[in-house]
MINU-134698 format. One record per residue (C-alpha): x, y, z; residue in three letters. Coordinates in Angstrom, 2 decimals. Each point is the difference from the previous one (the first is absolute). Example, Ala and Ser with C-alpha at 12.3 -4.5 7.8 and 13.67 -1.06 7.14 Angstrom:
// MINU-134698
<site east="12.30" north="-4.50" up="7.80" residu="ala"/>
<site east="1.37" north="3.44" up="-0.66" residu="ser"/>
This chain:
// MINU-134698
<site east="1.03" north="23.68" up="44.67" residu="met"/>
<site east="0.21" north="-3.97" up="-0.62" residu="asp"/>
<site east="-2.77" north="-1.33" up="2.05" residu="ala"/>
<site east="-2.24" north="2.45" up="-1.63" residu="ala"/>
<site east="0.59" north="-1.15" up="-3.57" residu="arg"/>
<site east="-0.21" north="-3.81" up="1.39" residu="glu"/>
<site east="-3.48" north="1.27" up="1.62" residu="ser"/>
<site east="-0.90" north="1.63" up="-3.29" residu="met"/>
<site east="0.23" north="-3.25" up="-1.68" residu="ala"/>
<site east="-1.92" north="-1.45" up="2.53" residu="ala"/>
<site east="-3.07" north="2.38" up="-0.25" residu="leu"/>
<site east="-0.10" north="-0.76" up="-3.93" residu="leu"/>
<site east="-0.09" north="-3.76" up="0.48" residu="asp"/>
<site east="-2.79" north="0.58" up="2.40" residu="ala"/>
<site east="-1.66" north="2.20" up="-2.22" residu="gly"/>
<site east="0.08" north="2.95" up="2.41" residu="leu"/>
<site east="0.27" north="2.62" up="-3.08" residu="phe"/>
<site east="-1.16" north="3.06" up="2.85" residu="gly"/>
<site east="2.67" north="-0.47" up="2.14" residu="pro"/>
<site east="2.41" north="-0.93" up="-2.48" residu="ala"/>
<site east="-0.84" north="3.39" up="-1.81" residu="gln"/>
<site east="0.69" north="2.08" up="3.11" residu="thr"/>
<site east="3.51" north="-1.97" up="0.57" residu="leu"/>
<site east="0.92" north="0.29" up="-3.09" residu="gly"/>
<site east="0.14" north="3.56" up="0.00" residu="cys"/>
<site east="2.68" north="0.14" up="3.18" residu="phe"/>
<site east="1.97" north="-2.61" up="-2.04" residu="leu"/>
<site east="0.30" north="1.85" up="-3.46" residu="val"/>
<site east="0.69" north="3.31" up="1.83" residu="ser"/>
<site east="2.59" north="-1.48" up="2.65" residu="ser"/>
<site east="1.85" north="-1.80" up="-2.44" residu="ala"/>
<site east="3.57" north="1.19" up="-1.60" residu="gly"/>
<site east="1.39" north="0.74" up="-3.29" residu="ala"/>
<site east="3.40" north="1.17" up="1.09" residu="gly"/>
<site east="1.10" north="-3.44" up="-1.17" residu="asn"/>
<site east="-0.78" north="-3.26" up="-2.08" residu="asp"/>
<site east="-1.66" north="-1.54" up="3.23" residu="ala"/>
<site east="-1.76" north="2.48" up="0.73" residu="gly"/>
<site east="-1.01" north="0.52" up="-3.27" residu="met"/>
<site east="-1.04" north="-3.87" up="-0.21" residu="ser"/>
<site east="-2.23" north="0.36" up="3.22" residu="met"/>
<site east="-1.54" north="2.96" up="-1.67" residu="lys"/>
<site east="-0.99" north="-2.19" up="-3.19" residu="val"/>
<site east="-1.13" north="-2.63" up="2.06" residu="glu"/>
<site east="-2.59" north="2.60" up="2.53" residu="ser"/>
<site east="-0.95" north="1.65" up="-3.00" residu="leu"/>
<site east="-1.17" north="-3.87" up="-1.60" residu="val"/>
<site east="-1.74" north="-0.87" up="3.50" residu="gln"/>
<site east="-1.85" north="3.62" up="0.25" residu="his"/>
<site east="-1.27" north="-0.41" up="-3.43" residu="gly"/>
<site east="-1.40" north="-3.71" up="1.17" residu="asp"/>
<site east="-1.66" north="1.54" up="2.49" residu="ala"/>
<site east="-1.72" north="2.72" up="-1.66" residu="leu"/>
<site east="-1.00" north="-2.52" up="-2.62" residu="tyr"/>
<site east="-1.37" north="-2.11" up="1.97" residu="gly"/>
<site east="-2.28" north="3.16" up="1.32" residu="glu"/>
<site east="-1.17" north="0.70" up="-3.31" residu="lys"/>
<site east="2.34" north="3.13" up="-0.03" residu="glu"/>
<site east="1.19" north="-0.63" up="-3.49" residu="phe"/>
<site east="1.11" north="3.19" up="-1.36" residu="arg"/>
<site east="2.57" north="0.27" up="3.78" residu="arg"/>
<site east="0.99" north="-3.58" up="-0.98" residu="ala"/>
<site east="0.89" north="1.09" up="-3.37" residu="leu"/>
<site east="2.26" north="2.55" up="1.17" residu="asn"/>
<site east="1.68" north="-1.86" up="2.47" residu="ala"/>
<site east="0.77" north="-2.32" up="-2.27" residu="tyr"/>
<site east="1.54" north="2.00" up="-2.76" residu="lys"/>
<site east="2.00" north="1.56" up="2.54" residu="gln"/>
<site east="1.27" north="-3.24" up="1.11" residu="ala"/>
<site east="0.67" north="-0.80" up="-3.37" residu="met"/>
<site east="1.86" north="3.57" up="-0.45" residu="gln"/>
<site east="2.23" north="-0.95" up="3.17" residu="tyr"/>
<site east="0.85" north="-3.55" up="-1.36" residu="ser"/>
<site east="1.51" north="1.17" up="-2.96" residu="arg"/>
<site east="2.74" north="2.10" up="1.88" residu="ser"/>
<site east="1.16" north="-2.79" up="2.07" residu="ile"/>
<site east="2.93" north="-1.87" up="-1.49" residu="pro"/>
<site east="-1.27" north="-3.86" up="-0.91" residu="arg"/>
<site east="2.13" north="-1.34" up="2.36" residu="gln"/>
<site east="-1.59" north="2.06" up="2.88" residu="ala"/>
<site east="-3.65" north="-0.82" up="-1.23" residu="thr"/>
<site east="0.94" north="-3.77" up="-0.31" residu="ser"/>
<site east="-0.14" north="0.44" up="4.05" residu="asn"/>
<site east="-3.17" north="1.64" up="0.26" residu="thr"/>
<site east="-3.09" north="-1.83" up="1.95" residu="arg"/>
<site east="-3.10" north="-0.14" up="-2.52" residu="ser"/>
<site east="-3.00" north="1.48" up="1.12" residu="ser"/>
<site east="-3.21" north="-1.83" up="0.97" residu="val"/>
<site east="-2.04" north="-0.92" up="-3.26" residu="ser"/>
<site east="-3.11" north="1.77" up="-0.87" residu="val"/>
<site east="-2.88" north="-0.93" up="1.88" residu="thr"/>
<site east="-1.28" north="-3.21" up="-0.99" residu="gly"/>
<site east="2.97" north="-2.05" up="0.90" residu="arg"/>
<site east="1.28" north="-0.33" up="3.30" residu="ser"/>
<site east="3.87" north="-1.47" up="-0.22" residu="pro"/>
<site east="1.61" north="-1.94" up="2.70" residu="ser"/>
<site east="1.61" north="2.13" up="3.05" residu="pro"/>
<site east="2.95" north="-1.70" up="-0.44" residu="asn"/>
<site east="0.89" north="0.29" up="-4.01" residu="ser"/>
<site east="-2.02" north="3.20" up="-0.47" residu="ser"/>
<site east="3.15" north="2.96" up="1.08" residu="asn"/>
<site east="2.59" north="-2.34" up="-1.36" residu="leu"/>
<site east="-0.85" north="0.46" up="-3.09" residu="leu"/>
<site east="2.08" north="2.61" up="-2.60" residu="ser"/>
<site east="-1.91" north="3.01" up="-0.95" residu="phe"/>
<site east="-2.15" north="-1.44" up="-3.05" residu="asn"/>
<site east="-0.39" north="3.13" up="-2.80" residu="glu"/>
<site east="-2.55" north="-2.03" up="-2.09" residu="asn"/>
<site east="-2.16" north="-0.63" up="3.04" residu="glu"/>
<site east="-0.14" north="3.90" up="0.66" residu="val"/>
<site east="-0.95" north="0.56" up="-3.33" residu="lys"/>
<site east="-3.03" north="-2.39" up="0.20" residu="phe"/>
<site east="-0.93" north="2.10" up="3.05" residu="lys"/>
<site east="0.39" north="2.76" up="-1.88" residu="ile"/>
<site east="-2.35" north="-1.70" up="-2.98" residu="ala"/>
<site east="-2.54" north="-1.23" up="2.73" residu="leu"/>
<site east="-0.06" north="3.76" up="1.30" residu="cys"/>
<site east="-0.57" north="1.53" up="-3.54" residu="his"/>
<site east="-2.70" north="-2.63" up="-0.82" residu="ser"/>
<site east="-2.25" north="0.64" up="3.24" residu="ala"/>
<site east="0.15" north="3.30" up="-1.43" residu="leu"/>
<site east="-1.18" north="-1.01" up="-3.26" residu="cys"/>
<site east="3.14" north="1.40" up="-1.42" residu="glu"/>
<site east="0.51" north="-3.00" up="-2.17" residu="his"/>
<site east="2.48" north="1.32" up="-2.61" residu="arg"/>
<site east="2.40" north="1.33" up="2.81" residu="glu"/>
<site east="-0.48" north="-3.51" up="1.45" residu="ala"/>
<site east="0.73" north="-1.63" up="-3.21" residu="leu"/>
<site east="3.03" north="1.88" up="-0.58" residu="his"/>
<site east="1.04" north="-0.99" up="3.49" residu="glu"/>
<site east="-0.55" north="-4.15" up="-0.46" residu="met"/>
<site east="1.78" north="0.51" up="-3.51" residu="glu"/>
<site east="3.22" north="0.63" up="1.98" residu="gly"/>
<site east="0.10" north="-3.20" up="1.87" residu="ile"/>
<site east="1.83" north="-2.33" up="-2.33" residu="pro"/>
<site east="-2.09" north="-3.21" up="-1.10" residu="ser"/>
<site east="2.18" north="-2.99" up="1.71" residu="lys"/>
<site east="-0.33" north="1.61" up="3.21" residu="val"/>
<site east="-3.86" north="0.87" up="-0.15" residu="arg"/>
<site east="-2.17" north="-1.95" up="2.58" residu="thr"/>
<site east="-3.36" north="-1.55" up="-0.24" residu="leu"/>
<site east="-1.38" north="3.15" up="1.16" residu="lys"/>
<site east="1.97" north="2.63" up="-1.84" residu="met"/>
<site east="-1.22" north="-2.49" up="-2.97" residu="asn"/>
<site east="-3.39" north="-0.01" up="0.81" residu="met"/>
<site east="-0.28" north="4.17" up="0.22" residu="met"/>
<site east="2.20" north="0.36" up="-2.92" residu="leu"/>
<site east="-2.69" north="-2.05" up="-2.05" residu="gly"/>
<site east="-2.76" north="2.26" up="0.90" residu="lys"/>
<site east="1.87" north="3.27" up="-0.34" residu="leu"/>
<site east="0.73" north="-1.00" up="-3.68" residu="tyr"/>
<site east="-3.84" north="-1.22" up="-0.51" residu="arg"/>
<site east="-0.84" north="3.83" up="1.35" residu="ile"/>
<site east="2.26" north="1.35" up="-2.21" residu="ser"/>
<site east="-1.88" north="-2.51" up="-3.16" residu="arg"/>
<site east="3.81" north="-1.87" up="-0.74" residu="asn"/>
<site east="-1.89" north="-2.56" up="0.41" residu="ser"/>
<site east="2.76" north="-2.42" up="-1.75" residu="arg"/>
<site east="2.58" north="1.05" up="2.95" residu="thr"/>
<site east="-3.04" north="-0.95" up="2.37" residu="ala"/>
<site east="-0.15" north="-3.44" up="-1.07" residu="val"/>
<site east="3.97" north="-0.49" up="0.54" residu="val"/>
<site east="-0.71" north="1.12" up="3.62" residu="cys"/>
<site east="-2.63" north="-2.16" up="0.47" residu="tyr"/>
<site east="1.59" north="-2.70" up="-1.58" residu="lys"/>
<site east="3.04" north="0.03" up="2.37" residu="glu"/>
<site east="-2.61" north="0.17" up="2.81" residu="cys"/>
<site east="-1.33" north="-3.15" up="-0.68" residu="leu"/>
<site east="3.43" north="-1.37" up="-0.67" residu="arg"/>
<site east="0.61" north="0.66" up="3.46" residu="gln"/>
<site east="-2.94" north="-0.77" up="1.35" residu="cys"/>
<site east="-3.13" north="-1.45" up="-2.06" residu="pro"/>
<site east="-2.46" north="0.71" up="2.98" residu="tyr"/>
<site east="0.11" north="3.52" up="-0.77" residu="val"/>
<site east="-3.70" north="0.61" up="-1.21" residu="phe"/>
<site east="0.12" north="3.62" up="-1.02" residu="glu"/>
<site east="2.79" north="-0.76" up="-2.07" residu="ala"/>
<site east="-2.15" north="-2.93" up="-1.45" residu="ile"/>
<site east="-2.84" north="2.00" up="-0.72" residu="thr"/>
<site east="1.80" north="2.96" up="-1.65" residu="ala"/>
<site east="1.73" north="-2.34" up="-2.64" residu="leu"/>
<site east="-3.02" north="-1.65" up="-0.68" residu="ala"/>
<site east="-1.57" north="3.64" up="-0.72" residu="glu"/>
<site east="3.34" north="0.65" up="-2.44" residu="met"/>
<site east="-0.96" north="-3.44" up="-2.09" residu="gly"/>
<site east="2.80" north="-2.36" up="1.64" residu="leu"/>
<site east="-1.71" north="-3.56" up="-1.27" residu="ser"/>
<site east="-0.11" north="-2.54" up="2.82" residu="ala"/>
<site east="2.84" north="-2.21" up="-1.90" residu="lys"/>
<site east="2.34" north="3.17" up="1.07" residu="glu"/>
<site east="-1.59" north="0.09" up="3.75" residu="phe"/>
<site east="1.18" north="-3.88" up="0.13" residu="ser"/>
<site east="3.48" north="0.79" up="-1.42" residu="leu"/>
<site east="0.34" north="2.86" up="2.83" residu="leu"/>
<site east="-1.24" north="-2.72" up="2.98" residu="phe"/>
<site east="2.80" north="-2.57" up="-1.49" residu="ser"/>
<site east="2.43" north="2.75" up="0.51" residu="gln"/>
<site east="-0.91" north="0.83" up="3.53" residu="ala"/>
<site east="1.97" north="-1.59" up="2.78" residu="pro"/>
<site east="-1.24" north="-3.06" up="1.75" residu="asn"/>
<site east="-0.23" north="0.31" up="3.60" residu="arg"/>
<site east="-0.43" north="-3.69" up="0.26" residu="gly"/>
<site east="3.25" north="-1.27" up="-1.83" residu="gly"/>
<site east="-1.87" north="-2.51" up="-1.53" residu="lys"/>
<site east="-3.27" north="-0.50" up="-2.33" residu="leu"/>
<site east="-2.33" north="-1.36" up="2.82" residu="ser"/>
<site east="-3.29" north="-0.90" up="-0.24" residu="gly"/>
<site east="-0.81" north="3.19" up="1.62" residu="asp"/>
<site east="1.50" north="2.26" up="-2.38" residu="phe"/>
<site east="-1.52" north="-2.02" up="-2.99" residu="val"/>
<site east="-3.48" north="0.92" up="1.53" residu="asp"/>
<site east="1.19" north="3.91" up="0.30" residu="thr"/>
<site east="1.32" north="0.56" up="-3.55" residu="gln"/>
<site east="-3.97" north="-1.60" up="-0.78" residu="arg"/>
<site east="-1.90" north="2.30" up="1.75" residu="trp"/>
<site east="2.31" north="2.41" up="-0.72" residu="trp"/>
<site east="-0.33" north="-0.72" up="-3.80" residu="ser"/>
<site east="-3.76" north="0.21" up="0.14" residu="arg"/>
<site east="0.17" north="3.20" up="1.92" residu="tyr"/>
<site east="2.21" north="1.74" up="-3.13" residu="val"/>
<site east="-2.25" north="-1.44" up="-2.44" residu="glu"/>
<site east="-3.22" north="1.64" up="1.46" residu="ala"/>
<site east="1.84" north="3.44" up="0.39" residu="gln"/>
<site east="0.96" north="-0.25" up="-3.72" residu="cys"/>
<site east="-3.17" north="-1.31" up="-0.50" residu="cys"/>
<site east="-1.51" north="3.27" up="1.51" residu="ile"/>
<site east="2.53" north="2.34" up="-1.55" residu="ala"/>
<site east="-1.06" north="-1.17" up="-3.51" residu="ser"/>
<site east="-3.83" north="0.71" up="1.18" residu="his"/>
<site east="-0.56" north="-4.55" up="0.06" residu="asp"/>
<site east="-2.12" north="1.19" up="2.73" residu="tyr"/>
<site east="-1.95" north="-3.52" up="0.04" residu="lys"/>
<site east="3.30" north="-1.63" up="0.02" residu="gly"/>
<site east="1.38" north="1.85" up="2.51" residu="gly"/>
<site east="-2.42" north="-0.11" up="2.40" residu="leu"/>
<site east="-0.39" north="-4.18" up="-0.43" residu="asp"/>
<site east="3.52" north="-0.24" up="0.91" residu="ile"/>
<site east="-0.60" north="1.87" up="3.01" residu="tyr"/>
<site east="-2.96" north="-2.26" up="0.99" residu="leu"/>
<site east="2.15" north="-2.69" up="-0.59" residu="glu"/>
<site east="2.77" north="1.33" up="2.07" residu="leu"/>
<site east="-2.60" north="0.78" up="3.03" residu="met"/>
<site east="-0.20" north="-3.95" up="0.01" residu="gln"/>
<site east="3.61" north="-0.14" up="1.25" residu="arg"/>
<site east="-0.25" north="2.85" up="1.92" residu="phe"/>
<site east="-3.60" north="0.30" up="1.52" residu="pro"/>
<site east="-0.87" north="3.68" up="1.59" residu="asn"/>
<site east="3.46" north="1.42" up="-1.32" residu="asn"/>
<site east="-1.00" north="3.66" up="-0.08" residu="val"/>
<site east="2.13" north="1.18" up="-2.40" residu="his"/>
<site east="-1.35" north="-2.42" up="-2.78" residu="ile"/>
<site east="-3.60" north="0.84" up="1.25" residu="leu"/>
<site east="0.59" north="3.49" up="-0.70" residu="leu"/>
<site east="1.48" north="-0.73" up="-3.05" residu="glu"/>
<site east="-3.27" north="-2.04" up="-1.13" residu="ile"/>
<site east="-2.16" north="2.90" up="0.99" residu="ala"/>
<site east="1.64" north="2.63" up="-1.66" residu="lys"/>
<site east="-0.12" north="-1.87" up="-3.39" residu="val"/>
<site east="-3.70" north="-0.99" up="0.87" residu="glu"/>
<site east="-0.82" north="3.50" up="0.25" residu="ala"/>
<site east="1.79" north="0.97" up="-3.12" residu="ile"/>
<site east="-2.23" north="-2.62" up="-1.77" residu="ile"/>
<site east="-2.71" north="1.14" up="1.52" residu="gly"/>
<site east="-0.87" north="-2.38" up="1.99" residu="arg"/>
<site east="-0.76" north="2.24" up="3.03" residu="asn"/>
<site east="-2.10" north="-2.07" up="2.49" residu="asp"/>
<site east="2.99" north="-2.87" up="0.30" residu="glu"/>
<site east="2.61" north="2.76" up="0.08" residu="ala"/>
<site east="-2.07" north="1.67" up="3.00" residu="ile"/>
<site east="-0.20" north="-3.85" up="1.56" residu="met"/>
<site east="3.95" north="-0.28" up="-0.26" residu="asn"/>
<site east="0.93" north="3.01" up="1.06" residu="phe"/>
<site east="-2.56" north="-0.67" up="3.00" residu="glu"/>
<site east="2.20" north="-3.05" up="0.75" residu="lys"/>
<site east="3.07" north="1.58" up="-0.05" residu="val"/>
<site east="-1.27" north="2.16" up="2.71" residu="arg"/>
<site east="-0.99" north="-2.56" up="1.93" residu="leu"/>
<site east="3.39" north="-2.21" up="0.12" residu="ile"/>
<site east="1.63" north="3.71" up="0.45" residu="asp"/>
<site east="-2.17" north="2.66" up="1.74" residu="pro"/>
<site east="3.02" north="2.71" up="-1.29" residu="asn"/>
<site east="0.84" north="-0.32" up="-2.81" residu="ile"/>
<site east="0.33" north="2.74" up="-2.01" residu="met"/>
<site east="0.94" north="-1.42" up="-3.73" residu="thr"/>
<site east="-2.33" north="0.79" up="-2.47" residu="tyr"/>
<site east="-2.43" north="1.27" up="2.35" residu="met"/>
<site east="-0.55" north="3.18" up="-1.59" residu="asp"/>
<site east="-0.91" north="-2.02" up="-3.28" residu="glu"/>
<site east="-2.62" north="-1.69" up="2.10" residu="tyr"/>
<site east="-1.22" north="3.36" up="1.17" residu="ala"/>
<site east="-0.72" north="1.08" up="-3.93" residu="ile"/>
<site east="-1.67" north="-3.26" up="-0.88" residu="leu"/>
<site east="-2.32" north="0.15" up="3.47" residu="leu"/>
<site east="-0.68" north="3.63" up="-1.28" residu="lys"/>
<site east="-0.77" north="-1.11" up="-3.57" residu="ser"/>
<site east="-2.59" north="-2.64" up="2.11" residu="lys"/>
<site east="-1.69" north="3.09" up="1.81" residu="ser"/>
<site east="1.07" north="-2.34" up="2.93" residu="asp"/>
<site east="0.64" north="2.79" up="2.43" residu="tyr"/>
<site east="-0.58" north="-1.68" up="3.00" residu="ile"/>
<site east="2.94" north="-2.45" up="-0.47" residu="arg"/>
<site east="2.20" north="2.96" up="-1.68" residu="leu"/>
<site east="-0.72" north="2.20" up="3.33" residu="asn"/>
<site east="1.25" north="-3.39" up="2.00" residu="lys"/>
<site east="2.84" north="-0.56" up="-2.32" residu="leu"/>
<site east="0.92" north="3.97" up="0.20" residu="val"/>
<site east="-0.35" north="0.25" up="3.80" residu="his"/>
<site east="2.49" north="-3.21" up="0.23" residu="asp"/>
<site east="2.72" north="1.56" up="-1.93" residu="met"/>
<site east="0.22" north="3.28" up="2.05" residu="leu"/>
<site east="0.41" north="-1.81" up="3.13" residu="his"/>
<site east="2.71" north="-2.26" up="-1.78" residu="ile"/>
<site east="1.71" north="2.90" up="-1.58" residu="asp"/>
<site east="-1.44" north="2.72" up="-1.18" residu="pro"/>
<site east="3.22" north="1.63" up="-1.89" residu="ala"/>
<site east="-0.13" north="-2.93" up="-2.45" residu="arg"/>
<site east="-0.57" north="1.12" up="-3.59" residu="pro"/>
<site east="-2.53" north="-3.14" up="0.11" residu="glu"/>
<site east="-2.10" north="1.94" up="2.82" residu="thr"/>
<site east="-0.04" north="3.28" up="-1.92" residu="cys"/>
<site east="-1.46" north="-1.75" up="-3.17" residu="val"/>
<site east="-2.36" north="-1.79" up="2.05" residu="ala"/>
<site east="-1.20" north="3.32" up="1.80" residu="leu"/>
<site east="-0.37" north="1.54" up="-3.52" residu="ala"/>
<site east="-2.92" north="-2.57" up="-1.25" residu="ala"/>
<site east="-1.31" north="0.06" up="3.37" residu="met"/>
<site east="-0.44" north="3.83" up="-0.55" residu="trp"/>
<site east="-0.55" north="0.01" up="-3.38" residu="glu"/>
<site east="-4.24" north="-0.24" up="0.43" residu="arg"/>
<site east="0.30" north="2.88" up="2.36" residu="lys"/>
<site east="2.42" north="2.33" up="-1.07" residu="asp"/>
<site east="1.82" north="-0.69" up="-3.25" residu="glu"/>
<site east="2.59" north="2.83" up="0.50" residu="arg"/>
<site east="1.13" north="-1.57" up="3.59" residu="lys"/>
<site east="0.00" north="-3.04" up="-1.62" residu="ala"/>
<site east="2.33" north="1.29" up="-2.87" residu="leu"/>
<site east="2.03" north="1.40" up="3.21" residu="thr"/>
<site east="0.67" north="-3.17" up="1.40" residu="tyr"/>
<site east="0.94" north="-1.59" up="-3.45" residu="ala"/>
<site east="2.74" north="2.71" up="-0.59" residu="glu"/>
<site east="1.12" north="-0.49" up="3.39" residu="lys"/>
<site east="0.69" north="-3.90" up="-0.66" residu="ser"/>
<site east="2.16" north="1.10" up="-2.89" residu="leu"/>
<site east="1.69" north="2.70" up="2.32" residu="arg"/>
<site east="1.08" north="-2.83" up="2.27" residu="val"/>
<site east="1.09" north="-2.49" up="-2.94" residu="asp"/>
<site east="0.13" north="0.95" up="-3.35" residu="asp"/>
<site east="0.01" north="-3.02" up="-1.56" residu="arg"/>
<site east="-2.92" north="-1.40" up="1.74" residu="his"/>
<site east="-2.64" north="-0.91" up="-2.73" residu="ile"/>
<site east="-3.06" north="-0.61" up="1.43" residu="thr"/>
<site east="0.23" north="3.86" up="1.25" residu="gly"/>
<site east="0.20" north="0.91" up="-3.82" residu="tyr"/>
<site east="-2.92" north="-2.07" up="-0.71" residu="ile"/>
<site east="-2.05" north="1.85" up="2.20" residu="met"/>
<site east="1.18" north="2.98" up="-1.10" residu="lys"/>
<site east="-1.55" north="-0.80" up="-3.17" residu="val"/>
<site east="-3.25" north="-1.55" up="1.04" residu="ile"/>
<site east="-0.31" north="3.66" up="2.04" residu="leu"/>
<site east="0.76" north="2.55" up="-3.03" residu="gln"/>
<site east="-2.20" north="-2.57" up="-2.07" residu="asp"/>
<site east="2.64" north="-0.34" up="-2.69" residu="ile"/>
<site east="-0.78" north="-4.24" up="-0.02" residu="ala"/>
<site east="-2.17" north="-2.14" up="1.77" residu="tyr"/>
<site east="1.07" north="-2.68" up="2.78" residu="ala"/>
<site east="0.60" north="-2.57" up="-2.22" residu="thr"/>
<site east="2.61" north="-2.59" up="-1.10" residu="gly"/>
<site east="1.25" north="2.30" up="-2.71" residu="phe"/>
<site east="0.10" north="3.06" up="2.66" residu="thr"/>
<site east="2.32" north="-2.39" up="1.91" residu="leu"/>
<site east="2.02" north="-1.20" up="-3.36" residu="leu"/>
<site east="0.04" north="3.84" up="-0.92" residu="trp"/>
<site east="1.86" north="1.15" up="3.46" residu="ala"/>
<site east="2.26" north="-2.79" up="0.04" residu="ile"/>
<site east="1.30" north="1.02" up="-3.79" residu="cys"/>
<site east="1.14" north="3.63" up="1.93" residu="ile"/>
<site east="2.57" north="-2.42" up="1.59" residu="phe"/>
<site east="0.90" north="-1.94" up="-3.06" residu="his"/>
């Protein structure tokens, strides 16, 4: 079955998870377990089958395949395990065909894949338990990022800070880690120290490196201002950065979001529309834009926004929230159904909670409501 195993790796590399899933059924059932070599091949086949199932979003089945692989691997003598070929990584990474099948079985990588499955199934406690079994010295950037998120969900902020700091030491441009650390109270001075500890890809302090450090530091200052509710200070820095990076959709979205919080709704709408002109298929914060349009009773623009979002991706939680905003005027019960659907898609989607609060008349769509919803997760 060597040719079939090589084809399995090729299918996974190509992202053809459907055919890979079917081929995996043959490989798993044919791999013999009568000796160490046969057991090693079975472990490899199970992991690859799990990768295919993960790619097809069959997370429960993928979880079972990975766990079986772990069980079988523990019954193989260490010397035999070192000769096992590793599986292709979880969807999202495409290893080189010349190297991906020559590495040894990586138990920590499989633990990470198990944690990814648990996380996709909203089983955060189980995911955290699995991730804590990976020694800190061998954790990759992706592992530290996921561990930081899981510790935050479990309200262990101190350990989450450690993980996010490690992310920035490995790569200072993990902007999600910057936002998380700012929200957890890290100072701009502490951020600068982390930047100095990150590897310098160029090898020397060039003018480009100094320029990068300058705008990176300003971006961090903006995030720290927003996290401490100094919205005007953060907004001023974002506007300064727009001079350096014109038509940067990320900064424009951040500006629009802050303007909505401080009640500058017309300016926020203008910037949201500017973002949509630059990138018509963007989904980030578009549900917040929908809520803003609803509050302004701009139903023509709201209907157009929802129509576009349904065309881009009807399954995204942002689309569900936008639908809830659109239906609120016509059918509150249906609107609430959409808000709840957004939380089933992503139980950490803050805007889904905001919309649900609005529909249940617990609070009003103000900056306070936004801060209230954010407090759920901090």
